C-alpha angles and dihedrals in degrees: 000000000000144000123222120222111198119213113204101198101050099028089227128138123224123187139194118233113220129196125215091279094049094254117145115249124210135183114289095021123137121238133189127212115245096198142016113277126194112224122199114228093003143065113292119252113242127205112275093022108148125223116195131197097019122186127214119239133206088266113074091210094059137062130187128229116181103316097331124098113215131196112237093219090073098048138066130200114262 
């Protein structure tokens, strides 16, 4: 889920990244998993696992924590 904010002078698009509870996420926030997620080639993510210092990506439906890309629909802001 995202909302585009059009800027007329630079012709650039900015977007707002939203978690599962419709809270706005920003760089360096902390998020918590809301369900168990199976991860291929890595340790599975359990409910209530915490990810700190997230970074936003070019896709408003994804965030990055370390070297793992996470879908925002499975996480809430801590």
